[in-house]
N, C-alpha and C positions, 0 to 999 in steps of 0.2 A: 504494500499499499504506499503511495507516495505522500509526501508531507502535504500537498495540495488537497489529495483526497481525503486524508485524515482531518485536515483542517476544516473542510466543508462539512464533514460528519459532525464535528463539534459545534458547528454554527449554522445549523439548518435554518434558523430564524434570522441569519445575517450577522455579520460582524464587520466592523469599520475600523481600519487602522489609519488614523490621520498622520500621514508621514511628511516630514519636512524634506523638500528636495534640495534645499540650499539655495544659493543665490544664482546658479546657472552652470557651473562646472560640474559634470557628473561625477568627477573624482571626489567631490566634497560630500557625497551621500554618505551616511553612516553605514556601519556594517549591518545594523539592525534594518535599516531602510532596504538594503539590497536583499536581505533574507526575506522580508516580507513581500517585496516585488516578485521574488521567485515563487512564493506560495499563492499569490493573488489569482483569484478567478476573474475579477474586474478591477480595472484601475480607472479611477475618475480624475482626469487631468485638469490643469488649471490654465496652462498657456500652450501654444502650439508646439514649443520646443520639448514639451514633456514626453510626447509620443517618441520622438527620436531617442530621448534619454532612456526610456523603457527598453527600446530595441537594443540600444548600446549595452545596457546593464545585463540583459538577458541573452545577449549574442544572437539576436534574431536578424534575419535578412530584411533589408528594406522593404521588399514586396513579398516576403514570405509569410506562410501561415504559422500557426502555433503561438504560444504566449498567451497572456490574459486578454480579455476583451477590454478595448479602450473606449471610454465614454467621455465626451467633451463636457467638462464642468465649468469651463471659463467663459464660454460665450454662448448666447442664445441663437435661435434661428435667424434673427435679424442681424447677426454679426456683432451685436453690442455686448459689452461685458455684462455678465449676470450680477444681480444684487446678491448680497449675503443670503438673503431668504430664498432666492431662487436656486442658489447652489446647494443650500440645505435640503431642499425638496428633491434635487436630483440624487443626492447621496442617500437619502432615506429610501427613495424609490428603488435604487440599484440594491441596497441592502435587503430590502424586503423580498427580493428574488431568491434570497438564500446564498450561502457561500461566503467567501471572504472578499471584501471590498477594500482596496487601498485608495485612500483619497490623498493624491499626491498634491502638496501645496508648496508654493514658493517659499523660500526661506524657512521659517520656523511657524508650525501651526498656531501657536499661542502668542505670537509676537507680531503685531501690525498685520495680522491675517484674519480671516473669517473663521478660524478654527473654533473659537468659543461658541459662536452661533450655531455652527453646523453640529458640533458635539452636543449642544443642548437640544437640538432637534432630534438627534439619535435617542438621547435619554428620554425625551418625551414620547418617542415612538416605541419604547422598550427595546431598542437595539444596542447591543453591547459594542463598546468601542475602547480604543487605546490610543495614547498620544505618543508619537515618536519625534522628539525634538530634531530640528535641523539647523544647519549653519545659517545664521541670519545675515542678510545683506548689510544690516546696520553696522556690524563689525567686520565682516569678510571683505566687503568691496574697499573700504579704506585700507584694510590690510594688504590687499592685492595691489593698492596704489602706492604702498610704501608709506602710509600714514598711521602711526599709532595713535589710538584715541586717547590713551593716558600715558603719561611719563612720570618720572619722580617729581617733576615740577608742576605737572598739570593732572590733577587727580579726579577732577569732576567733569562729567559730561552730561549734556541734555539732549535727548532725541525729540524732534518736533516735527510733526506732520503740518506742513504749510497750509494756511487757509485764512479766510477772513476773521475767524474767531480768536486767532492767536493774539495774545497781549505781548508784543515784542519788548516792551519796556522791562519785563522781567528778565531779559537775557542780555543786559547791557554790561555785565561783568566779563571776566576773561575765561569763563568755562568753554570747554570745547563743545561746539554745537554740531550735531548731525541732523541735517534737514532732509525730509522725505517730501516728494511731490512738489519740489520747489523751483524747477527750472523755469517754468513760465512765470513765476512771481519773483524771481531773484532780484530784480531791480528795486522793487518796492520793499522786499525783505532787507536788503542790504541798506537802503536809506533808513528804514525803521531802526536797524541796529546801530547805525551811526548816531541817530537821534537818541538813542537810549544810552549812549556813552561809549560805544565801541570805536576805536580809532580807525579812521579811513584806510590806513595801510594794513589793517588786520588781514592775514593771509586767508584765502578761500580756494578750495579745490572742488571740481565738479568731475565725478568719474561716471561715465557711461558704460552700460552693459558690462559691469564689472565681473571679474573672475573668468571671462571668456576671452578668446583670442581676438575679439573685436573691441576689447576694452580700450578706452582713451581717457585721458585726464587733462583737463585744463586747470592751470593754477593761475590765480589773480589776487585781487584785494577787493575789499568792500567798495572802494571807490571806483574801481574799474570793471568789476565783474559783469555788470549789465551790458556794457558795450562789448566786452570780450565775448560773452555768450551769444550776442547777436552776430559778431563778426565770424565767429566759429560755427554758427548755425547748429548749436547744440540742441538735441531734442531728448525727451525722456525715452527710457528709464535712466535715472541718474541719482547718485548719492552725493550730496553736498556737505562738506566739512568746513566749519569756520573756526579758526583759532590758530595759535602759534605752532601748533603740532604739524601744521601743513608744511612748514619750512623743512621738516625732516625728510620730506620726500626727495630732496636733492641728494640725500646720501643713502636713503633706505629703499629707493624704487628698485624693485627686484624682478617684478613680473614683466612690465613693459620694456624692460632692458634685456630681456632673454635673447640670445643671439639670432633666432629666427622669428622673433615676435612679429605675428601678423602676416608672415610669408605665406603665400598661397602655393602649396607644393603638390605636384601631380604625382600620384603614386600608381604607376602601371604595373600591376601584379595580378596573380590569380586571386579569386575571391577568398580562398582558403587562407592565403598567406598575407593579405593586405592589412588586417587589423593590427597585427603586432608592430609592423613598420609605422603605421599611422599613429599609434599610441606613442611610440618613441619620438616622432616628430612633434606631437603635441607637447610632449615634456620640455621641448626647446622653444615653445611658443608659436609653433607653425600651425597653419590651418590646412591639414592634408585633405585632398580630394582623390578618392580612389577611382580608377578607371580600369575595369577588367580588360586585360588584353589577351589573357591566355585562359583556357578552359582545360583542365586535366580530365582526360576520358580514358576508359579501358582500351586495350589494344583491339583492332578490328578482328584479329584472329587469336582467341585465347588458347589455342592448342599448344603453342610454343611455351607459354607460361606454365600450362598444366604438366607438359613434359618435363620442364626444369624442376618444378617442385617435386615431382615423383623421383627425379634423379637425386635431388637433395636428400630426400628421406632414405633413399636406397644406398647412399654413400658414394655417389658418382663423382662428388666434388671434394677438393682439398680446401678452397676458399670460396667465400661469397663476398663480393665487393659492392657496397652500397655507395652510390655517388650523389644521392639527393634524399631529402625527407619523403618525397613522392615515391621514390623506389621502395623505401621501407614500408610505406603505407600500402603499396600495391601487393608486395609479398605477404604482409600481414593479412590483408583481406583474403588472399588466396588460402593462406593457412586456415583462417576462419571458415571459409567454404568448405575446406576438406575435414574440419574438426580437428586440426593440428594445434600444437602450441609451440612455445619456444624450446621445449625439450627436443624438438626434432633437429636443432642445430648442434646437438651433442657430437663433439668430435670434429666439428668444422671450425676452421679459422675464419674470422670476420674482419673485413676492413671497411672503415668509414672514411669518407672524403673530408669531413670537418666536424666542428663541434655541434652543429645543428642536427646533422645526420646521426652523430653519436648519441645526442639526447633522445632522439626518437627511437633508437635502439634500446637505450637504457629504460625508456619508458615501457619497452616490451620485455624487459628482463634480460637483454643481451648486452654484453660488454665487448666493444671491439678489441681485437688483438693488434690491429694496426691502424695508425692515423698519421697523416702527414705532419710536418712541423707546423707550429701555430702560425708562423708568418706566410706560409704557402699552403693554405688549405684549398687544394684544387686537384684535378685529375693529374696534373703535372707533378705536384707535390707528392701525391700518393705514389706515383711511379719512382720518384727519387728514393722512397724508403721501402719499396717492394723488394723482397729477396728473389734472387735467381732460383730457378727450379734446380734442385739437387736430387738426383735419382736415389742417393743412399738415405737422405733425410726425409724426402717427401714421398710417401707411398702413392700419391695420386697427383697427376699434373694438370688437372683441369680446374678452372675458375668459373663460377656462375656470376655473370654480370647482368643484373636486372636494371634496365635503363629506359630513358625517354626515347621515343621514335626518332627524334632529331639530334640525338647526342652525337658528339664528334667521335672520330675513330682513333683519336691519339692514344687513349689509354689502352685499347685493344692492341694496337700495333706495338706499344711499349711492353706490354705483358708477353706478347709473342716473342719479342726480342730477348726477353728474360728466360724463355724456354717453356712458357706456359701455354696451354690451349685454353681458349676461351668460348664459352657458350654466351654469346651476346644476345640477350633476350629483350624484346620489346615489352616492358612491364606496364607502360602507360603511354598514352599519346598526348601531345600538347597541341591544342587546336586554337586558332586565332578567333578571339571573341568578335561579337557584333561592334560596329562603330559606336562610339559614345554619342550622346545627343548633340545636335548642331551647336547650341551655345558652348559646350565644352570643346568641340573641334575648333570653333572660332577663337576661343580663349587660348588654345594651344598655339595657333598660328600667329595670333596677334601680340603675343607677349603678356597676356594678362596673368599668366602663371610666373611666380618668382623663381621657381626651381622645378626640376623633375628628377626623380631618383630611379635609376635603372638597376635592377637586381640580377639581370641575366642578359645574354645577347638576344635571346627570344623576345624579351619584353621590348628591346630596341626595335628589332624588326617588325613586330606586331603593332607597336604604337604608331610607327611611321606609316605602316600598311593601312591602318584603320582610321588615323586621325591626321596624318601629315607630320611634317617636321616641327619641332618647337621652334619659336622665334629666337633670333640671335641674342636677345636681351636676357633670355631665360638661362638660368645656371644649371649646367648639366652635371650631375653626380653619378658615378659608376661604382659598382660594388668590387670590380677587379679589373685587371688588365685586359682580359679577353672581352669583357663587356665594353670596356673603353674603346677597344680596337673596332668593335662592331659599330659603335656610336660614330667614330671618326669616318669609318667607311660609308656611313649614311650622311656625311656632311655635317656632323655635329662636333663642336669643340668642347671637349671634356674639361670642365673647370675643377672638379673635385673628384679624387680617387681615393677610395677606402684603404686604410693600411692593411686590413685583412678582409677576407670575403664573408662578412657577416652584417646583419642588419644593424647591430650595435655600432660597429666601426663605420658603417656608411652614414648613419645619422650623426654620429660624433664628427666625422670629417666635415659634413655639410654645416654643422653647428660652428665648428672652428672657423670655416670660410666666413660665415655670417658674422662672428664675432670680430674677425680680423677687419672685415669690410666696415662694420659699425665703428671700430676704433679709428680707422683711417679717415672716415667722414668727420668724426668729432674733432680729430686732431687738425683737419684742414679747415675747421670752423664751419662746416656745412651741416645742414639738417640731415638727421638720419632717415633715409628713405629706402624703400625696398627696390630690388632689381626692376620690377615692373614699372616703377614710377620714374626710372631713369633709363632712357634710351638714347645714349650719346650717338649722334649721327656718324661719328668717326669710328665706331667699333667695327672691326674687320669681320666680314662674313666668314663663317667657318668653311674652310676648304676641305674638299675630300682627300 
């Protein structure tokens, strides 16, 4: 019995978990919040971004089935935001269907939110509920802007929802103020605070869409903030901080200064592999956009794999060489099909091309006997450490090599030169994916992406084939020399090359490039811009 089924059985009359989603960044969800989303039968959302957040947390495909039912609790049929009472009715209605309802709410359910009204409605209807606090935007957004709300010299804060009924004369002291819903009223509020006794040069910050990679912060003073907001055309949602603590942003800004902050990065990968790379890019402040270029499919003729698996069980091979995670996956699926497990590898020697492939084998309970040096995890690196066939030491001279249908022949030729016989078996096919939508193709060709990360030669060939060449202003990052060579053969100049063939090394290399670029701009006294914002006419076209 699954947790979800058990939970539903316990709450036939309905049960509501009011869950704080935090200020926007899915990584700020609490462990309890993630656990409840996994158990939910129904999720009542509050803002459009919540649907994507649920899919991300649960690992669901954008257009796939599965997961809890999503119900919009933020906006009515007319597209207008619902009142607190209307939202309460939606929650009660869904709870009466039975099962477990998660009411996903911005920030914290009991802090500047409609949680109290909705929970009271549940209590009145006899529906059980629980409250799961979330990270509030009141504290999180200033923190992401590098602004502490309290310091040893400033211990008091006041949080104010702006409106006509606020008596601003009460806030003329030097307390730190956090203002909500104040963007449209900031001119009037600033004047009122100055009239109440605040100095005109008092620092002010306004942070939009905080904790997301679209975050931006404007710093000003009470005297100038109205004009600065008009000039910058700042629109809500935004958190405003008034007080001397705003000055600390000059040294404590950590989020908006990330090396790839705001960079729109194209990730051309298989659907199965893209999430890990995208998550690494987000950690450096980038905005990844995944474009499937390759689909991994079973071989057209499975008989070759069937024969090889039988040979493996019967002792036909001395070695099995895995050159990719997909190869491990393909062999493992065949084992499952035949009812075999890792014990069938007893007596065999296993080679893995790199750390990722080794990790996939370890997950299966297998430990590689041979791997290349860390700095050269490739087929060539594997050949460098592969032993020659020795008739006295090796009872069998045959190697099982499950690979992709488009794999190069260099490894086979090298093993033959070492005296081994190879069964080169197509374990899976890589098929070119369908072209991305027209807006994405246009963004690729016109330089609206700041960078593209290539993780194999096939991703280069397929991206160019389905979408065209990236613009010359786009930074090209390659996972290794072979991928870089393929990119250059397609007329692309490689700007970033990973130190080793791994997602971690690739993203770190791109982040180092971004950091160096940022430092150079600051040293030159220029504004920090993204590559897509700077297209010098003199940049040379990439030559083949």
